[in-house]
Structure formats: structure tokens, C-alpha cells
C-alpha positions as CSV (number, residue, x, y, z in Angstrom):
1,M,-13.7,-39.6,16.5
2,K,-13.3,-36.5,18.6
3,K,-9.6,-36.4,18.0
4,S,-10.2,-36.6,14.2
5,I,-12.6,-33.7,14.3
6,I,-10.2,-31.6,16.4
7,T,-7.3,-32.5,14.1
8,L,-9.4,-31.7,11.0
9,F,-10.5,-28.3,12.5
10,G,-6.8,-27.5,13.4
11,L,-5.7,-28.4,9.9
12,C,-8.4,-26.2,8.3
13,F,-7.4,-23.3,10.6
14,V,-3.7,-23.6,9.7
15,T,-4.6,-23.8,6.0
16,L,-6.8,-20.7,6.2
17,T,-4.2,-18.8,8.2
18,I,-1.5,-19.6,5.6
19,A,-3.8,-18.7,2.7
20,Q,-4.5,-15.3,4.3
21,N,-0.7,-14.6,4.7
22,N,0.0,-15.2,1.0
23,V,0.8,-12.2,-1.2
24,K,1.7,-12.7,-4.9
25,I,4.8,-10.7,-5.7
26,D,5.9,-10.4,-9.4
27,G,9.6,-11.6,-9.6
28,R,10.6,-8.5,-11.6
29,L,9.6,-6.3,-8.6
30,K,10.9,-8.5,-5.8
31,P,14.5,-7.2,-5.9
32,H,13.2,-3.6,-5.6
33,L,10.8,-4.6,-2.8
34,D,13.6,-6.3,-0.9
35,T,15.8,-3.2,-1.3
36,F,12.9,-1.0,-0.1
37,F,12.4,-3.2,2.9
38,E,16.2,-2.9,3.7
39,Y,15.6,0.9,3.9
40,C,12.5,0.3,6.1
41,K,14.7,-1.7,8.5
42,E,17.3,1.1,8.5
43,Y,14.6,3.6,9.4
44,N,12.8,1.3,11.9
45,I,9.6,1.2,9.8
46,E,7.5,-2.0,10.3
47,Y,6.3,-3.4,7.0
48,H,5.7,-7.1,7.6
49,D,2.0,-7.0,8.7
50,K,1.1,-4.5,6.0
51,L,2.8,-6.7,3.4
52,F,0.5,-9.6,4.2
53,E,-2.6,-7.4,4.0
54,L,-2.0,-7.2,0.2
55,K,-3.1,-9.7,-2.4
56,N,-0.6,-8.7,-5.2
57,I,2.4,-6.6,-6.0
58,D,2.4,-7.0,-9.7
59,I,3.3,-5.8,-13.2
60,V,0.1,-5.3,-15.2
61,D,-1.0,-4.3,-18.7
62,T,-4.3,-2.8,-17.6
63,L,-3.2,0.7,-16.6
64,Y,-3.9,3.8,-18.7
65,L,-1.3,4.3,-21.4
66,T,-1.3,6.9,-24.2
67,P,1.5,9.0,-25.8
68,K,0.5,12.1,-23.9
69,S,-0.4,10.6,-20.5
70,S,0.1,7.4,-18.6
71,T,-0.5,5.8,-15.3
72,L,2.8,4.1,-14.4
73,G,1.6,2.7,-11.1
74,M,-1.1,2.7,-8.5
75,L,-2.7,1.2,-5.4
76,T,-6.0,-0.6,-6.0
77,R,-8.5,-0.8,-3.2
78,D,-11.4,-3.2,-2.3
79,K,-15.0,-2.1,-1.7
80,N,-14.1,-1.0,1.8
81,N,-11.3,1.3,0.5
82,N,-8.5,-1.0,1.9
83,V,-5.5,-1.3,-0.3
84,E,-5.3,-4.8,-1.8
85,N,-2.8,-4.4,-4.7
86,I,0.3,-2.4,-5.7
87,V,0.4,-2.5,-9.5
88,I,3.0,-1.2,-11.9
89,N,2.5,-0.5,-15.6
90,W,4.4,-3.0,-17.9
91,V,5.8,0.0,-19.8
92,V,8.3,0.8,-17.0
93,L,10.0,-2.5,-17.7
94,L,11.6,-0.8,-20.7
95,D,14.1,0.8,-18.4
96,E,15.5,-0.5,-15.1
97,E,16.0,3.0,-13.6
98,I,12.4,4.0,-14.4
99,L,11.2,0.7,-12.9
100,K,13.1,1.4,-9.7
101,V,11.7,4.9,-9.3
102,V,8.1,4.0,-10.0
103,A,8.4,0.9,-7.7
104,F,9.7,2.9,-4.8
105,H,7.0,5.6,-5.5
106,E,4.2,3.0,-5.2
107,F,5.8,1.2,-2.3
108,A,6.1,4.5,-0.5
109,H,2.4,5.3,-1.0
110,Y,1.5,2.1,0.8
111,F,4.3,1.3,3.3
112,L,5.3,4.9,4.2
113,E,1.7,6.2,4.1
114,Y,2.1,8.8,1.4
115,E,-1.5,9.6,0.7
116,K,-0.7,12.5,-1.5
117,H,2.1,13.5,-3.9
118,I,4.5,16.1,-2.6
119,C,4.6,18.2,-5.9
120,D,3.6,18.1,-9.5
121,D,7.0,17.8,-11.2
122,C,9.9,18.6,-8.8
123,G,12.4,15.8,-9.5
124,K,11.5,13.8,-6.3
125,I,10.4,10.2,-6.1
126,M,6.9,11.2,-4.7
127,A,6.1,13.8,-7.5
128,V,3.0,13.3,-9.5
129,V,5.1,13.1,-12.7
130,N,8.8,13.4,-13.3
131,T,10.3,14.9,-16.4
132,S,13.5,12.9,-15.8
133,Y,13.5,9.7,-13.9
134,F,17.2,9.4,-14.8
135,D,18.0,12.6,-12.7
136,I,16.3,10.9,-9.8
137,A,18.3,7.7,-10.4
138,K,21.6,9.6,-10.6
139,D,20.8,11.2,-7.2
140,W,19.4,7.9,-5.7
141,D,20.9,7.9,-2.2
142,N,19.7,11.4,-1.5
143,Q,16.3,10.8,-3.1
144,V,15.7,7.7,-0.9
145,E,16.9,9.6,2.2
146,I,14.3,12.4,1.5
147,L,11.6,9.8,0.7
148,F,12.1,8.1,4.1
149,K,12.9,11.1,6.3
150,D,10.0,13.1,5.0
151,S,7.6,10.2,5.1
152,P,4.2,10.6,6.8
153,I,4.8,7.4,8.9
154,L,8.1,8.9,10.3
155,K,6.5,12.3,10.8
156,K,3.7,10.7,12.7
157,R,6.1,8.8,14.9
158,K,8.1,12.0,15.7
159,T,4.8,13.8,16.6
160,V,3.8,11.0,18.9
161,A,7.2,10.9,20.5
162,F,7.1,14.7,21.0
163,F,3.8,14.6,22.7
164,N,4.7,11.6,24.9
165,Q,7.9,13.5,26.0
166,K,5.9,16.6,26.7
167,N,3.4,14.7,28.7
168,R,6.1,13.0,30.7
169,Q,7.7,16.3,31.5
170,S,4.4,17.8,32.5
171,S,3.6,14.9,34.9
172,L,7.1,15.2,36.5
173,T,6.5,18.9,37.2
174,N,3.1,18.2,38.8
């Protein structure tokens, strides 16, 4: 009897753990997410734990869409202000290049910790709007390098490394 209870408890624990580590990823975004993660590996940016804090990475038809203004993607948050979803407007599916730029933009908000946009309309992935997503796509390798090298998560790492090095030097001279 005791073994059965322990086994049942263990099975429930494993099931709950697996359920918590399940993020629904729309198949149309998966290739872009995989490519984004390859860049994360190249820049030594951890993404695995953050990925499994999400519920969904999805294409939706619920974002604001008008001829003059549209929301092409966004992060949605729970009541505690924690990001739980990365959502992309269905309209970006009309062009693969636009989809790629918008997907990387939204992934960067979450995984690279871009809390703010870098400009209004400057031809960069992290702009508020872009007059031409195609110009960004033509300059893709450079755009991605800027996106990652200027990311808040890497800047934070460089700042910590600088202060750690300065502290080590200071303790060696004392």
C-alpha cells in the first residue's frame, strides 16, 4: 500500500513537471525560433529556461489591425506582469520576409530583454515600425549582428564582467 502511494505521488509529480515544461509553438514560427536560438548559441545567450516559462508562441487573429495602424506582434503578460505568450499577427504570414523580421523582433523583446524599442522608424529590427521590412531582410546578417551585439542581455553581461574584473584588480592591489 505504501509503495503504491509513493508510486502514485511520484507519477503525479512527474506529470505536473512535464505539464509545466510544455510551451505550444505554432509550426509556422518554429523555423524562425530555431534560427533565433542558433544565434543565441553563437552569442552564448541562455534561452532554454525562459522558453519553458512561456505558454504559447503563436500566430493570432486578435491583434489590432487597420489600414493606418496595426500591431504585428506583442508579448502578453499574466496578472503578475510575467510574460506568458509571444503572439504574432496573422497578417505577417502574407510575406515570409516580414514574418521573419517581426518574429525576431518579438523574440528579441523576450529572450534578449529588449524592454524598449531602439527608435521609431530607423530600419532596424527593434524599431517601433519599419517603412520597409524588405530593406531589413536584404541586410539580414548585419541586422541580426546589431540585434544581438546591442542587446540588453549582452550589455548587462559586459557590465557585470567589467565590474567583476575591476573588483579582482582592486583586491589584488590591496
